[in-house]
C-alpha beads as a LAMMPS data file, in Angstrom:
LAMMPS data file: protein, C-alpha beads

216 atoms
215 bonds

1 atom types
1 bond types

-500.0 500.0 xlo xhi
-500.0 500.0 ylo yhi
-500.0 500.0 zlo zhi

Masses

1 110.0

Atoms # bond

1 1 1 109.101 169.973 -189.588
2 1 1 108.496 168.132 -186.310
3 1 1 109.400 164.884 -188.003
4 1 1 112.679 166.412 -189.223
5 1 1 113.550 167.670 -185.712
6 1 1 112.654 164.288 -184.216
7 1 1 114.987 162.573 -186.649
8 1 1 117.819 165.010 -185.786
9 1 1 117.340 164.477 -182.032
10 1 1 117.271 160.729 -182.540
11 1 1 120.557 160.753 -184.437
12 1 1 122.167 163.025 -181.817
13 1 1 121.085 160.619 -179.087
14 1 1 122.515 157.650 -180.998
15 1 1 125.833 159.460 -181.576
16 1 1 126.141 160.546 -177.910
17 1 1 125.336 157.033 -176.709
18 1 1 127.882 155.487 -179.083
19 1 1 130.613 157.909 -178.007
20 1 1 129.920 157.381 -174.303
21 1 1 130.000 153.627 -174.790
22 1 1 133.441 153.859 -176.384
23 1 1 134.863 156.179 -173.738
24 1 1 137.236 154.624 -171.175
25 1 1 135.505 153.638 -167.961
26 1 1 138.511 154.180 -165.719
27 1 1 138.600 150.527 -164.618
28 1 1 142.200 149.375 -164.132
29 1 1 143.055 146.170 -165.957
30 1 1 144.774 143.827 -163.515
31 1 1 147.723 141.770 -164.704
32 1 1 147.230 138.004 -164.771
33 1 1 148.089 136.318 -161.466
34 1 1 151.530 134.804 -161.159
35 1 1 151.740 131.006 -160.882
36 1 1 151.780 129.779 -157.295
37 1 1 155.071 128.638 -155.782
38 1 1 154.776 125.374 -153.860
39 1 1 156.961 124.514 -150.871
40 1 1 156.878 120.893 -149.736
41 1 1 157.436 120.533 -145.975
42 1 1 158.297 116.967 -144.902
43 1 1 158.101 116.241 -141.196
44 1 1 159.507 113.702 -138.756
45 1 1 158.190 110.246 -138.006
46 1 1 161.057 107.718 -138.021
47 1 1 160.272 104.804 -140.353
48 1 1 156.712 106.090 -140.815
49 1 1 158.256 109.097 -142.536
50 1 1 158.750 106.981 -145.642
51 1 1 155.051 107.627 -146.248
52 1 1 156.296 110.927 -147.674
53 1 1 157.212 108.962 -150.792
54 1 1 153.542 108.170 -151.388
55 1 1 152.733 111.885 -151.299
56 1 1 155.530 112.570 -153.788
57 1 1 154.154 109.913 -156.124
58 1 1 150.729 111.564 -156.103
59 1 1 152.240 114.981 -156.798
60 1 1 154.239 113.567 -159.691
61 1 1 151.228 111.758 -161.150
62 1 1 149.198 114.956 -160.999
63 1 1 152.128 116.954 -162.417
64 1 1 152.180 119.308 -159.434
65 1 1 155.470 121.236 -159.475
66 1 1 157.541 121.521 -156.298
67 1 1 159.654 124.668 -156.023
68 1 1 161.201 124.168 -152.574
69 1 1 161.591 121.328 -150.055
70 1 1 162.026 121.662 -146.289
71 1 1 162.811 118.524 -144.296
72 1 1 162.848 117.648 -140.605
73 1 1 164.414 114.388 -139.393
74 1 1 163.405 111.583 -141.791
75 1 1 161.752 114.287 -143.886
76 1 1 165.221 115.709 -144.543
77 1 1 166.421 112.265 -145.642
78 1 1 163.595 111.819 -148.162
79 1 1 163.623 115.478 -149.131
80 1 1 167.346 115.598 -149.844
81 1 1 167.209 112.683 -152.271
82 1 1 164.139 114.041 -154.043
83 1 1 165.604 117.538 -154.248
84 1 1 168.780 116.046 -155.695
85 1 1 166.863 114.526 -158.570
86 1 1 165.496 111.052 -157.754
87 1 1 161.917 110.443 -158.852
88 1 1 159.344 109.354 -156.295
89 1 1 159.256 105.858 -157.820
90 1 1 163.036 105.591 -157.614
91 1 1 162.837 106.680 -153.966
92 1 1 160.384 103.861 -153.355
93 1 1 162.911 101.387 -154.752
94 1 1 165.659 102.878 -152.592
95 1 1 163.476 102.735 -149.482
96 1 1 162.620 99.081 -150.065
97 1 1 166.294 98.173 -150.436
98 1 1 167.788 100.037 -147.447
99 1 1 169.268 97.727 -144.827
100 1 1 169.678 98.793 -141.207
101 1 1 173.440 98.535 -141.442
102 1 1 173.444 100.922 -144.417
103 1 1 172.464 103.910 -142.282
104 1 1 173.170 102.992 -138.656
105 1 1 176.117 101.817 -136.603
106 1 1 176.136 101.051 -132.897
107 1 1 178.682 102.867 -130.785
108 1 1 179.468 103.417 -127.132
109 1 1 176.520 105.253 -125.564
110 1 1 177.107 108.986 -125.268
111 1 1 173.801 110.831 -125.409
112 1 1 172.862 108.191 -127.962
113 1 1 173.982 104.773 -129.152
114 1 1 174.045 105.375 -132.941
115 1 1 176.866 107.462 -134.337
116 1 1 175.304 108.779 -137.559
117 1 1 178.388 108.537 -139.785
118 1 1 176.867 105.796 -141.951
119 1 1 173.747 107.859 -142.500
120 1 1 175.897 110.796 -143.572
121 1 1 177.943 108.631 -145.950
122 1 1 174.828 106.987 -147.370
123 1 1 173.240 110.315 -148.271
124 1 1 176.449 111.729 -149.735
125 1 1 176.867 108.579 -151.798
126 1 1 173.337 108.800 -153.180
127 1 1 173.752 112.450 -154.170
128 1 1 177.276 111.873 -155.555
129 1 1 178.692 114.319 -152.989
130 1 1 176.829 117.222 -154.574
131 1 1 176.444 120.119 -152.112
132 1 1 172.935 121.228 -151.219
133 1 1 173.084 124.373 -153.312
134 1 1 173.578 122.251 -156.451
135 1 1 170.396 120.236 -156.028
136 1 1 167.720 120.341 -158.716
137 1 1 165.181 121.751 -156.231
138 1 1 166.131 124.208 -153.441
139 1 1 166.433 122.158 -150.259
140 1 1 166.532 123.092 -146.568
141 1 1 167.281 120.727 -143.670
142 1 1 166.119 121.766 -140.205
143 1 1 168.039 120.864 -137.041
144 1 1 168.311 122.140 -133.474
145 1 1 171.379 123.712 -131.920
146 1 1 171.743 121.695 -128.719
147 1 1 173.460 124.587 -126.931
148 1 1 170.747 127.170 -127.465
149 1 1 167.675 125.115 -128.376
150 1 1 167.203 127.229 -131.506
151 1 1 166.283 125.845 -134.890
152 1 1 168.964 125.967 -137.564
153 1 1 168.162 125.742 -141.267
154 1 1 170.898 124.341 -143.505
155 1 1 170.614 125.629 -147.060
156 1 1 174.061 124.886 -148.473
157 1 1 177.112 122.748 -147.917
158 1 1 177.501 119.034 -147.259
159 1 1 174.140 117.291 -147.722
160 1 1 175.016 114.231 -145.675
161 1 1 176.029 116.338 -142.694
162 1 1 172.833 118.386 -142.870
163 1 1 170.681 115.253 -142.963
164 1 1 172.686 113.660 -140.129
165 1 1 172.138 116.747 -137.986
166 1 1 168.421 116.801 -138.763
167 1 1 167.983 113.058 -138.091
168 1 1 169.957 112.894 -134.809
169 1 1 167.040 112.051 -132.519
170 1 1 168.124 112.715 -128.895
171 1 1 168.818 109.547 -126.947
172 1 1 169.065 107.440 -130.113
173 1 1 171.574 109.214 -132.342
174 1 1 174.508 110.953 -130.817
175 1 1 174.351 114.716 -131.418
176 1 1 176.006 115.550 -134.711
177 1 1 179.288 117.375 -134.292
178 1 1 181.502 118.475 -137.145
179 1 1 185.132 119.482 -136.562
180 1 1 184.390 120.149 -132.907
181 1 1 181.917 122.913 -133.629
182 1 1 178.212 123.165 -132.763
183 1 1 176.303 120.056 -131.802
184 1 1 173.025 119.510 -133.597
185 1 1 170.065 117.241 -132.951
186 1 1 166.775 116.532 -134.646
187 1 1 163.983 119.043 -133.953
188 1 1 161.505 116.204 -134.453
189 1 1 160.810 115.765 -130.731
190 1 1 159.650 119.334 -130.139
191 1 1 158.752 120.466 -133.666
192 1 1 158.125 117.467 -135.941
193 1 1 156.744 119.705 -138.699
194 1 1 158.689 122.850 -139.514
195 1 1 156.370 125.857 -139.756
196 1 1 158.348 128.836 -138.469
197 1 1 159.312 131.706 -140.765
198 1 1 163.019 132.353 -140.972
199 1 1 164.157 135.051 -138.591
200 1 1 167.820 134.354 -139.264
201 1 1 169.869 133.506 -142.361
202 1 1 169.993 129.827 -143.313
203 1 1 173.217 128.196 -142.169
204 1 1 175.821 126.408 -144.210
205 1 1 177.785 123.326 -143.294
206 1 1 181.294 124.114 -144.408
207 1 1 183.347 122.037 -142.008
208 1 1 183.675 119.212 -144.514
209 1 1 184.279 120.136 -148.119
210 1 1 182.298 118.022 -150.600
211 1 1 183.857 116.733 -153.760
212 1 1 183.925 119.319 -156.565
213 1 1 180.617 119.465 -158.384
214 1 1 180.652 118.539 -162.033
215 1 1 177.740 118.954 -164.415
216 1 1 176.260 115.628 -165.468

Bonds

1 1 1 2
2 1 2 3
3 1 3 4
4 1 4 5
5 1 5 6
6 1 6 7
7 1 7 8
8 1 8 9
9 1 9 10
10 1 10 11
11 1 11 12
12 1 12 13
13 1 13 14
14 1 14 15
15 1 15 16
16 1 16 17
17 1 17 18
18 1 18 19
19 1 19 20
20 1 20 21
21 1 21 22
22 1 22 23
23 1 23 24
24 1 24 25
25 1 25 26
26 1 26 27
27 1 27 28
28 1 28 29
29 1 29 30
30 1 30 31
31 1 31 32
32 1 32 33
33 1 33 34
34 1 34 35
35 1 35 36
36 1 36 37
37 1 37 38
38 1 38 39
39 1 39 40
40 1 40 41
41 1 41 42
42 1 42 43
43 1 43 44
44 1 44 45
45 1 45 46
46 1 46 47
47 1 47 48
48 1 48 49
49 1 49 50
50 1 50 51
51 1 51 52
52 1 52 53
53 1 53 54
54 1 54 55
55 1 55 56
56 1 56 57
57 1 57 58
58 1 58 59
59 1 59 60
60 1 60 61
61 1 61 62
62 1 62 63
63 1 63 64
64 1 64 65
65 1 65 66
66 1 66 67
67 1 67 68
68 1 68 69
69 1 69 70
70 1 70 71
71 1 71 72
72 1 72 73
73 1 73 74
74 1 74 75
75 1 75 76
76 1 76 77
77 1 77 78
78 1 78 79
79 1 79 80
80 1 80 81
81 1 81 82
82 1 82 83
83 1 83 84
84 1 84 85
85 1 85 86
86 1 86 87
87 1 87 88
88 1 88 89
89 1 89 90
90 1 90 91
91 1 91 92
92 1 92 93
93 1 93 94
94 1 94 95
95 1 95 96
96 1 96 97
97 1 97 98
98 1 98 99
99 1 99 100
100 1 100 101
101 1 101 102
102 1 102 103
103 1 103 104
104 1 104 105
105 1 105 106
106 1 106 107
107 1 107 108
108 1 108 109
109 1 109 110
110 1 110 111
111 1 111 112
112 1 112 113
113 1 113 114
114 1 114 115
115 1 115 116
116 1 116 117
117 1 117 118
118 1 118 119
119 1 119 120
120 1 120 121
121 1 121 122
122 1 122 123
123 1 123 124
124 1 124 125
125 1 125 126
126 1 126 127
127 1 127 128
128 1 128 129
129 1 129 130
130 1 130 131
131 1 131 132
132 1 132 133
133 1 133 134
134 1 134 135
135 1 135 136
136 1 136 137
137 1 137 138
138 1 138 139
139 1 139 140
140 1 140 141
141 1 141 142
142 1 142 143
143 1 143 144
144 1 144 145
145 1 145 146
146 1 146 147
147 1 147 148
148 1 148 149
149 1 149 150
150 1 150 151
151 1 151 152
152 1 152 153
153 1 153 154
154 1 154 155
155 1 155 156
156 1 156 157
157 1 157 158
158 1 158 159
159 1 159 160
160 1 160 161
161 1 161 162
162 1 162 163
163 1 163 164
164 1 164 165
165 1 165 166
166 1 166 167
167 1 167 168
168 1 168 169
169 1 169 170
170 1 170 171
171 1 171 172
172 1 172 173
173 1 173 174
174 1 174 175
175 1 175 176
176 1 176 177
177 1 177 178
178 1 178 179
179 1 179 180
180 1 180 181
181 1 181 182
182 1 182 183
183 1 183 184
184 1 184 185
185 1 185 186
186 1 186 187
187 1 187 188
188 1 188 189
189 1 189 190
190 1 190 191
191 1 191 192
192 1 192 193
193 1 193 194
194 1 194 195
195 1 195 196
196 1 196 197
197 1 197 198
198 1 198 199
199 1 199 200
200 1 200 201
201 1 201 202
202 1 202 203
203 1 203 204
204 1 204 205
205 1 205 206
206 1 206 207
207 1 207 208
208 1 208 209
209 1 209 210
210 1 210 211
211 1 211 212
212 1 212 213
213 1 213 214
214 1 214 215
215 1 215 216
């Protein structure tokens, strides 16, 4: 009789344990983390800024995706071409072939002795006059409004103008002025690496209409 009761109690214990083990624990299953979004911020540095190309080559070799590019001064020059679609190795070829006269022209000194028009034309030629918003990777060029001292972020419009504004180092390049409107200079002297969150909408350069964009 005792053996029979012991067997019954044993089976009851096994059943209760099995049921409790199968019961939900109340632990919330977390969704898998979303893939990280990578923003590449390219700073100033004049000719030394072409070292950015070496960084881009490493990222490409390691298959690290870039989801957004922000450029200041020469960083905007390199960043615009990469965002348009040139590979890092093609950028290296371009950098090795650039002549001084391709991107600079001396002019009568007026807050600078380089006009900046050749730089603008060079960039627009390399990107086939595509506007910024049509680039393969979202691109943002940072400049400074010379009237207020505030940073301006160009996110659309004429790419060459945005790069000219971002590269116009005070005292070297004349401040960029388009259709008599705001005058922009490079923020590279005071903020060579852009790190501020946007507290205002990105600007658009619309004073010079680019050629109509056509899918390749």
